[in-house]
N, C-alpha and C positions, 0 to 999 in steps of 0.2 A: 505494499500500499505505500502510495507516494507520500511526502513529507506534508504537502498541502492538505491532503485529506485526512492525515494523522490530526493536524492542527484542528480542521474543521469538526471532526469526531470528537476530540477532547473538548472543544467549546461546547458542542451540542449535548455531550453527555453530562457536563456540568450544569448546563441550563435545564435538563431534563431531570436532574437529581437521580441519575441512575448509579446509586451506591445503596443498592437495597438490604447489604448486611449491616448497616447501621440504621435502618429505618425503624420506626416504632413496631412493636410487635403486632401480628397480625391478630384480628378478631374473628374466630371462626364460629359460625353458629349453624347449627342444624335446623332445617325447615321443620316447623311444627313441633319441634322439641325445646321451645323455650330457651335457645341458645346453647343447649347440651352439645358436646361433641360427638356424642354417639350417633352412628348413621347406619342405616341397612345400605347395601350394596346399590339398591334402586333409587334411593333418595338423592337429592342434590343437597349442596351445603354451600353456604354464603361466606365469602371473605369480606368484611366490612372496608371501606377505604375512608378513613378520617380525612378531614381537611388537610391536615399535614403530611398525608401519605406520599411518598415518592411517585407513585403512579398517578394520583391526582394532580400532583404538581407537575408531572411529565405532560399531562394533556392541558395544562394552562396556556391560553393562547389559542388552543384549537377549538373547533366548534363542539367538541365532545366533553360533556360533564359526566363523570362516572361516581356513583356512590358505593359501588360494591361489584363483585364478581361472583356469579352463580356458576358453580362447577357440577357437572353431572358424570360421576364417575363410572357409572354403567356402561354409558355411550362414549366415555372420554371426550366430552365436550366442555366448552366454557362459553359465557356470555357475560359481557359487562353489563351492568345495570345502569341505564343512561338516563339523564333527565328528561332528554327529548326522546319519545317512544317511536319517532319516524326514523331514527337513527339505529345503526347496528355495529357493533363490535364484538365478533365471535368467532369460534374456531374449534379445531380439535387438537388433542395433544396425545402422545404416545410415549412408551418407554422403549428406548431402542439399546440394546446391549446394557441395561441398566441404568441408561441415562434419559432423563426427561427431556422431552423436545415438544415444540408445537409443530404439528403436521399440516395445519392448515389455518389460515386466518382471513376472515371476511369482514370487510367494512363497507358501510352504506351510510349515504349523507347526500342530500340536495338531490335526490332523485339518480344518483350515481352510485355504483358499487364496484368494488375490486376483490376478487379473491388471490391470496398467495398460498401456493402448495410448497411445502418444505419437504425434502428428503430426510433420511435418517442421519445426516451429518449436520442438520440445521441450515443447510443451504437452501435458499429460494429457488425452487427449479422451474417454477411456472408461474404466471401472472395472467388471469383472466379478468377482464372488464365488462361492465354491463352493455356497453356498446359495441361489442363483439371482437375488442383488441384481444390478442393472446400473443404472450410471449413463453419461449421454452428454452431454457438452458442447454446450449448445444456444443459448447467449448469443453470438448473431452467428457469423460465420465469417471474420473479419478474420486476417489473417496477423500473427503476433507477430515483430517485428524485434528481434533482440537480437544483433546482429553487434557490437556495442559490448562486450559482456561474454563471459566464456568460462567453462568450467568448470561448477562448481555455480551460479555466480551466472546463468549463462544459462537454467538450469531454473527458478531462483527467479523471473527476470525474466518468463517464459513462463507461470508458474503464480501470478500474483498473486491471482486470484479464488480459486483452490482452498486456497491457502495462508491467505488470510483467513477463509474458512469453517473451515478446520482448526484455525486459533488460537482462533476463536470457540468452537468445540465444546470445545477443550482448557480454556478458561476454564470451561465449564460444567460439564465433567467435575470439575474440581478444586473447584468449589464444591458439587458433589452430595454428598449424605450417604451414598451408596451406596458402599461399600467393596469392589471384587472381591477374591475369593478364589483360591487357587492352582487351584481346579478349576472356577470360574466367574467368567472375566474379562471379564464383560459389565457395561456401564454404561447406566442409562436417562437419556437427556438430553432433559427436556421442552424444546422450542422450538416456538414457534407456526408452523406452515408457511407463513403469510403473511410471517414476518419475513423481512428481506433484508439482507446484509452491505451495507457502503459501497460494494462494487465494483459492486452492481447486479445480482448474480446471487442467484436465490431459494434459500433453504434448504430445497430440496425434499427429501422423503422418501428418495428413491433414492440421492442424494449423501450424506446423512447415514448411512444404512444401511450404504453401501459404505464409508464411511470408518470407522466403527465397527468392521466386521468387519476392516478393515485394522489398526486399533489393536489388536484383540484377538489378532491373530496374532503381533503383537511385543510381547504381554505377556510379562515384567513390566515393559517399557519403557512406561509409561502415557504417552500423548501421540501426537496424530496428526502435529502438526508435526516431532517429531524423527523419526518413522517416514519421513515423507516425504523429511526431509533425507538420512538413512541412505540410502534408495534412489537419490536423486540423486548421492550421493557416489560411487557406482559408477562412474558415468558418466566422472567425471575420471580414475579410475584406468584404465579402458580407453581413454580418449584417450591416456594417457601411453603405454600398452602398444603399441597400435596406429599412433599418429600421432607423438606427441612425442619418440620415441625416436631419430628421424632429425635432431632440431634441432642444429645445429652448423654448422662451416665444412667443405667438403670441397674437395678437388682432383679435378676430373674430367679424365681423360686419355684420348686416343686417340693412334693412331701418329704424327699431325702436330701436335697442339696441346694445351693445356691451358686449363682454364677453372674459376676459383675461384668455387664455389658455397655461399651461406650459406642455410642454412634455418632458419627461425623459425615457431614456432606450427604446425610441419607444412607450411609452405608455404615455396617458395623466393622469398626476399626480395632477394637480391643476386646479381648475376653481374660478375665481373671478369675481364679479359684480364690475368694475370699477367706477360705479357711487356712489354706497354706500360702497365699500370696504368689503361687505360680501362675505366670502368665501363659496362655495358650498360643503359640505361634500361628498367625494368620499367613496363609499363603496367596488367597484370593477371597475377595468378598464381593458381592452383588446384592443389589436390590432386584428380585426377581418380578415384583408387581406390587402395585397399589390400587385397590378397588373398592372404593367407598371407604369403610372402616377397616377393611382387611388388608394387612400389609405381609408380605413374604419376603425374608432376607434368606439367602445362602451363603455359608462361610466355609471355606476349606482350609484345614488346619494341619499342623504337625504336633500331635500330642505326645507328651513324654511318656515312653514305655510303648507306644504303639508303632509297630514296623511299617504300617501303611498310612497315608493320609486319612483323615476324617472329615467328614462333610457333616455339617450342621446345618438344618433347615428350621428358621424360625417362622411359624405360620400363626399369626395372633391377629386378634381383633382389638381396635380401641374401644374402650368403655366409657360410659359417661362420666366415671370420676377419673379419668385420664390414664387409668392403668392399661395395659395390654394382656390379654388373656387368649390362650391358644394351645398350640402343641410345639415341642421340640424334638425333631427327629434326628437321630445319629445314624449316618449311613457309613459303615465301615465294613468289616467282616461279619459283624452281626447287625440286623437293624433294629432299632430301639426307638419308641416313641412315648414320650410322657407329657403328660398336661403340665402347662405352665403360665405362671403369673409374672408380669413385669411391672415393676414401679420405679418411678423416678427417685433419685437420690439427691 
């Protein structure tokens, strides 16, 4: 990504307050359950967005005023609760290789709409607009590896080409003498179809047309890069609501023993036998699924005294009092499954 775009993204990220790791705690309330966090897999739950929440701040200056996000775990869909009922910010999410990602984002305003399709590497691979414009990513089919970064930065790393094109178009829009009015938020951007950004992707007409429609939907927030960043911000909010709410240290109990479990970044990162102080070495850890109030983690370990690796599977449900209840399955030479209760320390 070029230095000019780096500066543009830095400024935009600061303006949009995309530092969700220091945001105020999320308020999660179950529908019809008086704010309890216990949910069945078929129900939705709502993440409230107070006035000082980073997502609401990110939408400042745009036509969208959101008060909450509704999440539908069974269908893996989400929808922002907007003040203007004629507008829409919604989409779908998925867990790919244990990582949370938005797989589709749909936005509607002022009679126009656009849908962004994302692949498993968080890259925007397709844009479809209500007026028939469509763009597909076609420059190579390599997989984007962005495991070293998280949150909004993962989406930025996966979409350098798209952001580079968007930044160039923003510069051209800013330099244009055409000033959009409240009734006609359309800008003509004369760029040679043979001109290419430094990333090597052609500035083809379908991409330019799709991005201009996206920008006009976000009018009067003029700028394609800020529009894309605001959309990517939702991913971090959803990740916090669905995955990161389990981060912390837990004591797992059954009838005969205890196990101290540390969860960080949505994954189990540490297992300790509190009676002996012995730490169980983890070789691999994965979040298998989150479906409503049900979550499944799998952990591969090297247990002292065992000649072969041991796999632990935590299959638990979040209860109204915040505890996790379910089963712990041990897969080694012998299969063992025991009831389990996990409480925060």
